Every structure is written in structure tokens, then in C-alpha cells.
N, C-alpha and C positions, 0 to 999 in steps of 0.2 A: 391537505394540511399544512398547516406553518410548518411542523417538524419536520415533513418531508419533504422538503424545498431545502432546509437550513441544512440538511443532510448534506445534501449534491456537494456543501461548500467543504466536507471534512471526509467523506468516502473517496479513498484515492484507489478504488479496487477498481473500479471499473473504466476509468477515464485514463492510465495512461502504460506503458509499459515501462517493465521494472528490469531493476540491474541481472548478470550473469554471477554467477560464482567460478572467480576465475582460479587460475592454479597459481600464478605468481603476481607479486607484486613492481617487477623489477620493468623498469621505463628508463628510454634514452631520450625520452621529451622533456622533463624536470626541467624546469626553471628556476629551480631551488637546489642548492646543495644546504647540509647542514652547516657549515664553513659560512653563510654568506647570510645565514636567517640571525636578525637582530636577538638579541635574550632579553631587552629591554627597551620599553617605551620613551624613549628622554624629551620628546618635541611631541607637539599635538599631532595627533594622525586621526584621520577621518574613515570609515570607514562604512561603505554603501551597499546594503544587505536588501536586493530585492526580494518578494514572499509572494503569496498568493493566503497569507492567512486570515479569516475573518472573525467575529465574533470575539467569542472566549477563546478563541486562541491564539488571536490576535493581540485582545487585548494580556492574556498572559505571558506573551512573547517583549508583548513592551515594558512588564515588569521586570522580566527577565533581565531585557536589555539594561533597562534603570540600574537596576542591581549592578549589574557589570560594569558598566560606566563610573557608579561611588568606589567600588575596588580598585578601578583602573581610571584616572582623574584624568590623563593625557589623550585616552582614547574616546570618542567620539563614534558611534553608531547608527546611521539616517537609515533606518527601518523605511522602506519605501514597496507599499505594496499596488499590485502589478495588475490586479483582478484575479477572475478565476486562472485554472492551472491554463486552459489552454489559451486566455489571454498571456500569461507568464514566458506561455513556450513560444507564442507569436513575437513576444517583445522580444526574447533571446534570441530565436533565429532572423530578425531585422535588424535589430544591432550589432549583429555580428558582421555585420557588412560595414558598421564602423565603432574597430571596437575599443575604440577610446573610449565612445560613451558606454560602454559597460561596465557592470557593475563590481565594486573589489568579490563579493562571493554573493552568489543564489541560489536559492531553493531549486531542486529539479530532479525530474527523473533521468539518470543515465540515458534512456533512449533519447532524447531530447539534444543531448549535445555530442553526438557521433561526430558530427561535421566540424564544432568547438577541438574534441580531441584529435579529430586527422590536421587540422590546420596550427596544432600547438596550440590555443587558446587557452588552454587551461593551466592549470597548474599542478603538477604531480604530490601530492598528500606527504607521500612516506620519508621526505627528510624533516616534515615537522613534525609526524606523529615521532620518529625514532629520535628526533631533540629533545635532550630532560628537562633543558630551560624550560622554550617554549611546549612541548608535547608533553608524552608521557615517558618517552625513550623506549617503546618498540610498543609494535601492534596488541601483542599478549598484554602488557602492563597499563592498554590504554581500557580494558574490560569489555569495552564491545563486544557484542555478539557477532562469531564470525559470521554468520551466513549473512547477516547485515552489513556488514563490514565489505566481504566479498563481493554485494550486491551493492555496491556503491564504486566499481571497478568497471572500466572500460577498455577492452583488449587489456584485458591483467593487467593494468596500471591505475595503481587509488586515487583516482582525482575526486572519490566524493567521501562526506563523511555520513554517515548515518542522522536523520534528522527526528521530522515525525514521522513514523512507522507503524505500521497495523498488519495485523492478520484476520483472516475471516474465521467469524465464528457461527453455533449454532443459538439461534437467539427460539426458546419456544415458551409456551404457555404453561406454565406449571397445572394451574385449575384446569384447563381443557386435557391435559396426559394423563392426571388421576383419575378424571371424570372418567374418560372411557377405558383407562388400564392401559396404559400406554407408559413403556418403561424407554428414558431418553433415548436417542437409537446413539450408538458407538461406531457404527457402520454406514455404509450405502444402501447395503440389503436391507438393514435393520429400520433406515432410514425408509425407505418404500413399503415395509411391511406398515410401518407406524403409521405412515402417510394412509396406507389405504382401509386403515383400520378407523380413524378419527373421520375421516369419508364417507365410510360404509354404515357407522356405529348414529356421525351425527344427518343421517339423511342426505350427505350430499351440502349441506348447509355451510358448514365449513372444510376449506381444503388442507390435507394435511400438510403441503410443505411446498418451496419454493429457496431461487437461488437469485439473488440480487444481478450479479456479475453473471451476464451466460459467456462472456471470456475465460472469466477463470473457469466455471463451470469446465467448461471444455476444455481447457489446458490439463487442471488437474486433473480431471478426468483420465484423460491421457497419460500422463504423467503416471496417474495408480495402475495405467495400463502398460508403462513400462517404455512408454514413447514421448522422448520430450518433445518439446515445441518448436521447430525446425521448416526450411525452407525441402527440407524431404519428407516432412508429415504427410500423408498420402490421406485426405479427406473420408476416400469413400473405401477404404479400408474397413477389414471385419471391425476390426478392435476402437476405430472410429464410430461406427457403424453401430456400434456396441453403446457408447458411451452417449451416442446423441439419442440412439432409441429408448434410453433409462429416462429421459426427462419426457421425450416427446413419448414415451408409452403412457405414462405418469398424465401428462397435458392430456391426451384424446381420452381417456377414463374418469377425470376429472380429480383425481387425488393431488397433483402436483398441478404448480402454476407459477409463471415468471411475472416480474412487476410490472411491466408493459410500458405505458406512456409515462408512469408515473416513475421509473427509475430505480425505487426503492421499493419492498416489501413489507416496511414499517407501519405505515397508513393500514395495509388489510390487516396486518397483524395485529396492531391496535384496536381495528376494530373488531377485531373476532371472525372476521375472515377466513384467515390463514394460522393455524397451529404454530408450524415452526417455518423457520426462513433462514438461510445460510447469507449473512451480510457481514461488513469489516466492523471489527470490535472499537471502532473508532465512534462507532454511532450507537453506542449503548445511551448516550444522554440524551438524545432525540428519541430510541424507544420509551423509556424511562418519562419524559415527558407526553409522550402521546398515551400512554399506559396508564398511567395516574393510579386512580386507585381502584380500577375495575378489574382488575386480576394480580395474581403475583404471576413475574415472569421470572424464566431462567435463561444463563449462558452459558453451554458448553463445548466441548473441542468440535472443530469440525470433525463430521463425521466422514472421515479419509485417511487414509497416511499421511498422505501431502499436504501442506498448508501453503497456498501465496501469501511471500511478504510484500507487502505493499506501503507506499509513501514514498515522500521523497529524501535527499539528503543535501548535503549543502556543498557548493561545490566552487571555486574559485577560481578568477581570472587574472591572466596572469601580466596585466595590464599596468596594475599596482606598482606599488615601491618597494623597499624590500620592508618596511616602518611597516605599512598598510597591508602587506601579507601575513606578516611577526603578528599584528592588532588583529586581524582577520582571526587568523587559527584558536589567537589566544581566547577570543568570543568563542566561537567553536567547541571548544576545550572546557571552558566554561559551563556551556549549556548541556554540555554530557557530567557536569558534577553531580556526585548521588542526590545531594539536597535541590538541584535543581531539576534531575529528569525525577525527583516524585512529583516535585509539584509540578512540572510538565503533563506528567501522567494523570493526576489527580485532576488535576485542572482542565485538561484537552480533553482526554479519553484517547489518547496516542500510550500508546506502549513504551514503557524504559529502553534504550537500548544496549543498556550495558546491563551484563549477568548478575553482579551486585544487589541490583537494583529490584530484576527481575526477580531475585528471588529472597528477596528480602522480605522480613516477618509486615515491616509497615506498607509495602506494600501488597502483599500477600493478603490480609488482612483489610486493606481498605473496605470502608464500611460506604465507599460513595459509586465503588462499581461491582459488578461481579464478573468481571472478564479476569480482573489479579489472579486468584485461585483458579480461575481455569486456565494461564496463557503458559505455564509453564509446558502442560502438557499438548497442548495448540499448537506448542513452536517445536517437536521434537521433531519434524523434519519439513523445515523448507525450503520452498524449490521459489526459483524467478525465473521470468522468462529471458533467455539469451539475447544481451546485446548486440546486435547484428544490423546491418543495414538494410533498413528498409523492416524491419523485424517490430516495429513498434505502427506500420500501418497494418502489418498484416494480423497482429493482433487487434489491432482497433475493430478490423474487417469481419471478426467471427461474430460481432454483438449482433450487427445486422442481419449476418449468415445466420445466424439459431433462431433469430426471431423472423425469419423469413421460414424453417423451419417449422417453429413453434408453433407459429399461425396458421399451416397447414394442420398439423395437429389438431390443432382447439377446434380446426371447422370440421373432422372425422378423416379428411382425404389422406392421402399417399402423399409422404413429404421425399421419395425413394430420389421427384428430378429434383428437389430443391438440394436433396447433397450433392449430386452432380454439380447445380447450378455455382454452391458453395465450393467447390473444390478449382472450378474456373477461375472466382473470385477472390479467392484464395492465392492462387498461383498467382494471380496478375497482380495482388499486392506486393506478393514477395518479390516480382521482376519489375516491378516499375522503375 
């Protein structure tokens, strides 16, 4: 289906590692101080912004950028599309070898930029945030959701500012749930029970549920068990097997399924082959397009204690002039303005990153999306994978590991050997 292919451009849940909540904003690597930050742009200044936005997201970004330039006639923002996220990441990595060719700012996941931070290629945003003229005066005054701001840190330094963010949500077929007398699940136990009931009452014609991102499924499952994703995690532990078996048992019995080669369950959902699925909140527009008038769908918080904050942030390289850096931050601050955040959220499906917009009536009462009314509940306990050496590789390795395990479950075979193999592969990813 076309809409599932398009979803790949916006779903960030399974593509990359996210930032870690850190305890400090202190850094000795800052290339700026408040005293050196220009408070006005008096001469023509160009800011280059590398991004991976397509479709409606790119169109909206261009519109907001034009509005910024009208209000700041001395500043030109060159939006340079670098392809999908893997292409953007590769471009950043290759260009770091020739730092003068880097852009002023870029869209990125923090896990991509560990080497850039270690080589002091990034600008610490803290002096800009704390500047009352260019920034907000303090992080608290920025109104940015704290977990999202923390997620844009690398080793405790605030190198990034949250941009296009999303969380995981449960999307469900309301008509099917009503037909089979099933309530919207609020816990993983309830999800299992609901999925079993739907599969049984439909006589196997409708699979109960599934998860788009297998990496997120495992990481959040372990977090719900009190285990953080780290190099010390034991993939063969009892808690790990509990998380794995919950999904694998359901696949073997038929009431759970994975997205398979399609990558997303929205296609099966729209064709009424699966009643519920957990996926990115940014994908609702594609669900709506696929469902059309066939049935009523609903959106609810992910049925777990923890949820994954996803999506990229904006980072600044230290190659620019003082004026370019100041202008770039002015642009970033503009994108986070109340009006702009509401427009961005309504047009793209990404969530606002500021508390005032998240909690505003204008957002919560949106008629374009069902996510806003449920977002506060969905963001109650946000988690992000630690940004550490090889963490991105280990997180990415989870997907094929889980696929191999669930492939065995689907065949009705034992998956214990695949769990053992998964432990070896995960350790290799951490130790490469």
C-alpha cells in the first residue's frame, strides 16, 4: 500500500537510537559563551539546514522557514534535503572528515553524533538557551518538555534542541472491538487478553494485535521490568525471556503478529486483518488515508508504563561564524514558538515539544487528529535509549534478532536457540 511506504519517511521509531536523559548541562566543550553571542543580525547571513523531511513535512518546514525569513530579512535559511535518515546520517559521517563542508545546523539523532561531540564539532546550546535576547533566558523558560530536552543531550551536554518528535500509540479498530465486546486495553496483560478474544471470536480471521518496532517493543518491555537498555543487559535472563515470550507465544498461537517485510502494520490494520497495533503517533495520517470510510478507528496511549520518545533534534556545528550561529538559534527558537508548534503538529502529525502547546485547548481539541487528546497520558513516563558508544548499533541489531526469534515462533518451533544466538549478536554489536 502506498500509505505504508510513505509512513517510512516519518516513522522514526525503528530507524535510529534516541537521546538519553542526563543529569547535567555542564560542559567544557562549548564553542560559545553568552558574551560572544550577537544579539542582532545586522548583515546578510546564511544558515544551511540539512534535513530528511519529505512530503507534507517538507512542505510545512518550507512554509515556516519563509515566515521566519520575512520576519528576519537579514537571514536566509537554505533547506537542503539529504534523503532518508540513513542517507542523512551517512552524509554527516562522511562530511565530518571535511568539517568545513558541514552545514550550520542539521536534523539528527544524538546517537549519530557521538564522534562529532568527542571531536568538539558541535556547539553547546546552553549559552544560547540562557541568553535572554537570542534564547529564552533559561531552559525552564523555554517551555520545552524536559524529557525531550534531556533526550537531546550527549554525555550531559545540551547539544540539541528537540524538533520532530513522536511517541508510540495504540491504534485500534473501534468497530471490531465493539463487535467482539473488547475494551481498549490499558496494560500489556489487557492487550494480550483482548487480542486472544478477538482472534478466537473472529475464528482466526482477525489477528488481535502487533507492534511496528521490535526494537522499541523489547527496550520498553525491559524498562517495564525495571531493566535499562545497556551493555550489561543479559538477553538470556528470566526478565528478558519473559518479554520475548509474551510476544512469541502470541505469534505461535496466532493472536499476535509482526509487521514483517512491510515494516508497518498499518496496511494490515486498514485491511482489517489486525485489530490493533502499536506504532508511531506520527503515522496517524497514513492510517486515516488507508482506513478511509471503511470503519472507525481510535487512538489510545501505549498500554505500558513507559513510552519511547522518538524523532530527531536540531544540532549546530561549530564551523559557522558567530552571526550564523546566532541566526541559526533564532531560527530554531522560532520553530518552537506557540503558533509554529501548533501548525507543525497539525500539519505533520508530529507532537509539539513545548508544554504550553501540548496542554493547550487548541491542540487537544484538534479535529484533524485523535492523538492530541491522548498525548498527555501517553507521555506520562518517557524513556530514551542511552547515547553511548555502540549503543546505536546495539539498538539497531535488536530488530533482526527479534525477527529471527519470532520467525521460529510463527513456524511453531522452539526459539530458545535464537535467544542464545541473539545474546551473542547483541554483545558483538556492543563490543564492535
